[in-house]
C-alpha positions as CSV (number, residue, x, y, z in Angstrom):
1,M,104.6,21.9,198.0
2,N,107.7,20.9,196.0
3,D,105.4,20.0,193.0
4,L,103.7,23.4,193.2
5,L,107.1,25.2,193.2
6,E,108.4,23.2,190.3
7,D,105.2,24.0,188.3
8,L,105.6,27.7,189.1
9,Y,109.1,27.6,187.7
10,R,108.0,25.8,184.6
11,Q,105.3,28.4,184.0
12,A,107.9,31.1,184.3
13,N,110.5,29.4,182.2
14,P,109.5,26.3,180.1
15,F,113.1,26.0,178.8
16,G,114.7,25.7,182.2
17,N,115.5,22.6,184.3
18,F,114.3,23.1,187.8
19,T,114.2,20.6,190.7
20,V,112.8,21.3,194.1
21,T,113.7,18.8,196.8
22,A,113.7,18.7,200.6
23,E,116.9,16.7,200.5
24,V,120.3,18.4,199.9
25,K,122.6,16.3,197.8
26,G,126.2,17.4,198.1
27,T,127.3,20.9,199.3
28,P,124.9,23.6,198.2
29,D,126.3,26.8,196.7
30,Y,124.1,29.0,198.8
31,H,121.7,28.8,201.7
32,L,118.8,31.3,201.5
33,F,116.8,31.7,204.7
34,I,113.5,33.5,204.3
35,G,111.7,35.2,207.2
36,G,112.7,35.7,210.8
37,Q,113.9,32.2,211.5
38,N,117.6,32.6,210.5
39,K,119.5,31.3,213.5
40,Q,121.2,28.7,211.4
41,V,122.8,31.3,209.1
42,D,125.4,32.3,211.7
43,H,127.7,29.4,211.0
44,L,127.4,29.4,207.2
45,N,129.8,31.5,205.2
46,N,127.5,31.1,202.2
47,G,124.3,31.8,204.1
48,I,121.9,34.7,203.1
49,W,118.8,35.8,205.0
50,I,116.0,38.0,203.9
51,D,113.2,39.4,205.9
52,G,110.5,42.1,205.5
53,S,107.3,43.5,206.9
54,G,105.2,46.5,206.3
55,W,107.4,49.2,204.7
56,L,110.6,47.4,205.9
57,A,112.9,45.2,203.9
58,G,116.2,43.6,205.0
59,F,118.9,41.1,203.9
60,G,122.2,40.1,205.1
61,S,124.8,37.4,205.7
62,G,125.3,35.9,209.1
63,R,122.5,35.9,211.7
64,S,120.3,39.0,211.7
65,S,121.0,41.2,214.7
66,V,117.5,42.4,215.1
67,S,114.4,41.0,216.8
68,E,111.7,39.3,214.8
69,L,109.3,41.6,212.9
70,T,105.6,42.0,213.4
71,Y,104.1,41.0,210.1
72,N,101.4,42.9,208.3
73,K,99.5,40.6,205.9
74,H,97.9,43.6,204.0
75,N,101.1,45.3,203.0
76,P,103.3,43.5,200.4
77,I,105.8,46.3,200.0
78,G,108.6,45.3,202.5
79,P,108.5,41.5,201.9
80,A,108.4,42.0,198.1
81,F,111.4,44.3,198.1
82,A,113.3,41.9,200.5
83,A,112.8,39.1,197.9
84,C,114.4,41.3,195.3
85,L,117.3,42.1,197.6
86,G,117.8,38.3,198.2
87,V,117.7,37.3,194.5
88,A,120.1,40.2,193.7
89,E,122.5,38.8,196.4
90,V,122.4,35.4,194.8
91,F,123.1,36.9,191.3
92,R,126.1,38.8,192.7
93,R,127.6,35.6,194.1
94,A,126.9,33.7,190.9
95,I,129.1,36.2,188.9
96,G,131.9,36.0,191.5
97,E,131.4,39.3,193.3
98,A,133.4,39.4,196.6
99,Q,131.1,39.0,199.5
100,P,131.6,40.2,203.1
101,D,131.4,37.5,205.8
102,R,128.8,39.4,207.8
103,F,126.5,42.3,207.0
104,S,123.0,43.5,207.7
105,S,121.1,46.0,205.5
106,W,117.6,47.3,206.2
107,Y,115.5,49.8,204.2
108,S,112.3,51.7,204.7
109,L,110.4,52.1,201.5
110,F,108.4,54.9,203.2
111,D,111.2,57.4,203.3
112,F,114.0,55.4,201.6
113,E,116.3,55.5,204.6
114,H,118.9,52.8,205.3
115,S,120.2,51.2,208.5
116,E,121.9,48.1,209.9
117,D,119.0,47.9,212.4
118,H,115.4,48.0,211.3
119,S,114.2,49.5,214.7
120,T,115.7,52.8,213.7
121,L,113.7,53.1,210.5
122,S,110.2,54.4,209.8
123,D,107.5,51.9,209.5
124,A,104.6,54.3,209.0
125,S,100.9,53.5,208.9
126,Y,99.6,51.8,205.7
127,P,96.2,52.2,204.1
128,D,94.6,48.8,204.3
129,T,91.7,50.1,202.2
130,F,92.2,53.0,199.7
131,D,90.4,54.2,196.6
132,L,93.0,55.3,194.1
133,G,90.4,56.8,191.7
134,R,90.7,56.4,188.0
135,V,94.2,55.2,187.0
136,Y,95.8,54.8,183.6
137,E,98.5,52.2,183.5
138,V,100.5,52.9,180.3
139,G,102.6,49.9,179.5
140,C,101.9,46.4,180.8
141,G,105.3,44.7,180.1
142,A,107.9,43.6,182.7
143,I,107.3,46.4,185.2
144,G,103.6,47.0,184.4
145,S,102.6,43.4,184.7
146,S,104.5,43.0,187.9
147,F,102.8,46.2,189.2
148,A,99.4,44.7,188.4
149,Y,100.3,41.5,190.2
150,L,101.4,43.4,193.3
151,L,98.3,45.6,193.2
152,S,96.2,42.5,193.3
153,L,97.7,41.7,196.7
154,T,96.3,44.9,198.2
155,N,92.8,45.6,199.5
156,W,92.6,48.8,197.5
157,R,90.1,49.9,194.8
158,S,90.3,51.8,191.5
159,T,89.0,52.0,188.1
160,I,92.1,51.2,186.1
161,H,92.7,51.3,182.4
162,F,95.5,49.0,181.1
163,I,97.0,50.3,177.9
164,D,99.4,48.2,175.8
165,F,99.5,47.0,172.2
166,D,102.0,44.1,172.7
167,P,101.3,40.4,173.1
168,V,103.4,38.3,175.5
169,D,106.5,36.5,174.0
170,Y,108.8,34.0,175.6
171,P,111.6,36.5,176.5
172,N,109.1,38.4,178.6
173,L,108.6,35.6,181.0
174,S,111.9,36.0,183.0
175,S,111.2,39.6,184.1
176,S,107.5,39.5,184.9
177,L,105.7,38.2,188.1
178,L,102.5,37.7,186.1
179,F,103.3,36.2,182.6
180,T,103.4,32.5,182.0
181,A,104.5,30.2,179.2
182,Q,100.8,29.7,178.2
183,H,100.5,33.5,177.7
184,A,103.5,33.4,175.4
185,E,102.3,30.4,173.5
186,Q,98.9,32.0,172.9
187,Q,100.3,35.4,172.2
188,T,97.9,37.0,174.7
189,N,97.8,40.8,174.9
190,K,99.6,42.1,178.0
191,A,96.8,44.5,178.9
192,Q,94.2,41.8,178.7
193,I,96.2,39.6,181.1
194,C,96.4,42.5,183.7
195,Q,92.6,43.1,183.3
196,E,91.8,39.4,183.9
197,L,93.9,39.4,187.0
198,L,92.3,42.4,188.6
199,A,88.8,41.4,187.5
200,T,88.6,39.1,190.6
201,T,89.5,42.0,193.0
202,A,87.8,45.2,194.1
203,H,89.3,47.1,191.2
204,I,87.3,47.8,188.0
205,P,89.8,47.0,185.2
206,H,89.6,47.8,181.5
207,A,92.0,46.7,178.8
208,F,93.0,48.7,175.7
209,D,94.8,46.9,172.9
210,G,96.8,49.8,171.4
211,D,99.4,52.4,172.4
212,Y,98.7,55.7,174.3
213,S,98.5,57.8,171.1
214,Q,95.7,55.5,169.8
215,F,94.0,55.7,173.2
216,V,94.0,59.5,173.0
217,E,92.9,59.5,169.3
218,Q,89.9,57.3,170.0
219,G,88.7,59.8,172.6
220,Q,89.3,57.7,175.7
221,L,91.2,60.5,177.4
222,T,88.3,63.0,177.3
223,K,85.7,60.3,177.9
224,Y,87.5,58.8,181.0
225,P,89.7,61.6,182.4
226,P,92.4,60.1,184.8
227,D,93.2,61.0,188.4
228,L,96.6,59.4,188.1
229,I,98.9,58.0,185.4
230,V,101.5,55.3,185.9
231,C,103.8,55.0,182.9
232,F,105.8,51.8,182.4
233,A,106.2,52.1,178.6
234,N,109.2,53.5,176.7
235,D,108.4,53.3,173.0
236,R,106.4,55.1,170.3
237,N,107.1,58.5,171.9
238,V,104.9,57.6,174.8
239,W,106.5,60.0,177.3
240,S,106.1,63.1,175.2
241,T,102.6,62.1,174.2
242,I,101.6,61.8,177.8
243,Q,103.0,65.2,178.7
244,A,101.6,66.9,175.6
245,N,98.1,66.0,176.8
246,Y,98.4,67.8,180.2
247,P,98.6,64.7,182.5
248,P,97.5,64.8,186.1
249,L,99.8,63.4,188.9
250,T,102.1,61.0,187.0
251,F,104.6,58.3,188.1
252,H,107.0,56.4,186.0
253,A,109.7,53.8,186.6
254,T,112.4,52.2,184.5
255,T,115.3,49.8,184.9
256,T,118.9,50.2,183.8
257,K,121.9,48.2,182.5
258,S,123.8,48.9,185.7
259,W,121.7,46.8,188.0
260,G,119.6,49.9,188.7
261,I,116.0,51.1,189.0
262,N,114.6,54.5,189.1
263,F,111.4,56.2,189.9
264,G,110.0,59.6,188.8
265,R,107.0,61.7,189.9
266,H,105.4,64.6,188.3
267,I,103.0,66.8,190.3
268,P,101.8,69.3,187.7
269,E,103.1,72.9,187.9
270,R,105.2,71.9,190.9
271,E,107.8,69.3,189.7
272,W,109.5,68.4,186.5
273,C,107.4,66.5,184.0
274,I,107.8,63.0,182.7
275,M,110.1,64.3,179.8
276,C,112.3,66.7,181.7
277,R,115.1,64.5,182.7
278,F,116.1,63.4,179.2
279,H,115.1,66.1,176.8
280,K,118.6,67.7,176.6
281,E,120.1,64.5,175.2
282,V,117.7,63.2,172.7
283,E,114.3,64.9,173.2
284,H,111.3,62.9,172.2
285,T,113.3,60.0,170.6
286,Y,114.7,58.9,174.0
287,V,114.0,55.2,174.9
288,P,115.2,54.0,178.3
289,V,117.0,50.6,178.3
290,C,115.4,47.5,179.8
291,G,116.8,45.5,182.7
292,Q,119.6,43.8,180.7
293,V,123.2,43.4,181.7
294,E,126.4,42.1,180.2
295,V,127.4,38.7,181.5
296,P,131.1,38.7,182.3
297,K,133.1,36.0,180.5
298,P,136.7,36.5,181.5
299,K,138.1,33.3,179.9
300,T,136.4,33.6,176.6
301,P,136.8,35.9,173.6
302,A,135.3,39.4,174.3
303,Q,131.7,39.1,173.2
304,E,128.7,40.8,174.8
305,T,126.1,38.4,176.2
306,L,123.0,40.0,177.5
307,A,120.9,38.6,180.3
308,I,117.8,39.8,182.2
309,L,118.1,40.5,185.9
310,P,114.7,39.3,187.0
311,F,114.5,41.3,190.2
312,L,114.8,44.7,188.6
313,S,111.3,45.0,187.1
314,P,109.5,43.8,190.2
315,A,111.6,46.2,192.3
316,S,110.7,49.1,190.1
317,A,107.0,48.1,190.4
318,I,107.3,48.0,194.2
319,I,108.6,51.6,194.4
320,V,105.6,52.8,192.4
321,L,103.2,50.7,194.6
322,A,104.9,52.3,197.7
323,E,104.3,55.8,196.2
324,L,100.6,55.0,195.8
325,A,100.4,53.9,199.4
326,K,101.9,57.2,200.5
327,L,99.1,59.2,198.7
328,D,97.0,58.4,201.8
329,S,99.5,60.1,204.1
330,A,98.8,63.6,205.4
331,S,102.5,64.4,204.8
332,Y,102.5,63.6,201.1
333,P,104.7,64.0,199.2
334,V,107.0,62.2,201.5
335,N,110.1,61.8,199.3
336,E,111.7,63.8,196.5
337,N,110.5,63.3,193.0
338,F,113.3,61.2,191.5
339,I,114.7,58.1,193.2
340,E,117.5,55.8,192.1
341,Y,118.8,52.6,193.5
342,S,121.5,50.1,192.4
343,F,121.5,46.4,193.3
344,K,125.1,46.2,192.3
345,R,126.5,47.0,195.7
346,H,126.1,45.9,199.3
347,R,124.7,48.4,201.7
348,G,123.4,50.5,198.7
349,F,121.6,53.7,199.3
350,F,118.6,55.2,197.7
351,L,119.7,58.4,195.9
352,S,117.1,61.1,195.6
353,T,116.9,64.5,193.8
354,N,114.2,67.2,193.7
355,N,113.6,69.0,190.5
356,G,111.2,71.9,189.8
357,P,108.9,72.4,186.8
358,K,109.2,74.0,183.3
359,R,112.4,72.5,182.0
360,C,111.8,70.5,178.8
361,Y,110.6,71.5,175.4
362,V,107.2,70.0,176.1
363,C,106.2,71.4,179.5
364,K,108.0,74.8,179.4
365,D,105.3,76.4,177.3
366,Q,102.2,74.6,178.7
367,S,99.6,76.9,180.0
368,Q,98.9,76.9,183.8
369,A,95.3,78.0,183.1
370,I,94.8,75.0,180.8
371,Y,96.4,72.7,183.4
372,E,94.1,74.0,186.1
373,M,91.0,73.6,183.9
374,I,91.9,70.1,182.8
375,S,93.0,68.8,186.2
376,S,90.4,70.6,188.3
377,S,88.3,67.4,188.7
378,S,91.3,65.2,189.4
379,K,91.3,63.4,192.8
380,Y,94.9,64.7,193.5
381,N,94.4,68.2,192.1
382,Y,95.1,69.7,195.6
383,L,98.8,68.8,195.1
384,M,99.3,71.2,192.2
385,G,100.9,74.5,192.5
386,S,103.7,75.7,194.7
387,P,105.0,73.5,197.5
388,P,103.8,74.4,201.0
389,A,106.0,76.8,202.8
């Protein structure tokens, strides 16, 4: 097992120096306990535990105060987000952030509620099998590739088109669950890697080596109209291009420099579009930042050093995967259409806002009649229009 873990680390970072051993030499900086067996954490000031199942994810310091969870092997959402919480906690300690001796934080990714006790949170039903329809994944980089990896862990089905013009490079490895050093060495196209991964599942994947504008120009949009678009790209005016072509139900996710992630949803004619949040500042030239942060160097000359927080991109992908799972719920949409979360603080909260349609320079003049005509065959067309009373 140790050899397998070391090989996994080397694939992710061929320039690192990783050793996995069952023997502890000296005093460890941290103890990380994974799963429900965390009784030993109670006497460790530097002990961290993580746990998760279904929609629920938790982490803390000191023994968990809740009973052991019932695990759902078909739902990766809670456990995956718990892993992100645990890694973020290690990073906070590594940069010298003050830590409380004892705390317990649990989250439900179904309704984004937070509690110290998981039994008070919603762990709703989860669709073990689900046909997503035809999906466009625009952008297969850090978030997009992690999303494809997580999607491969489900029993769902789709016809999915991966759209990306970029090959993998070595800096991409630290923020993706999927890319390896071999991909970077061979300069493999990101969309192709995602296609190869899902080719062994119930999904029907297609890879397009190009950007979304080229995809549209080559007639792919009219030939294969989508039921759903997930956008993880942020360059070549991709957001405005998507909206200009009357998209169906659309999700997007980005990371921030402030240890944050955010998620946006656009139900046509009902919620703001993929461009609405940013148009006032920079209109179609806006490019969201990646998951980079400044590494503090208090005893050295002031010089910005950028580093990747590897948990941000997977966490963003998890939020989108959770939103897909909710599509099977009779109460959809469950949450509001813009969600933010920061890993910078303990006991952080998901912040949500709801925003109506017709705000930006792209969508404000788009015809409802054209929208209805284009989206009439979409699997999720029933969501369009005014929200239910």
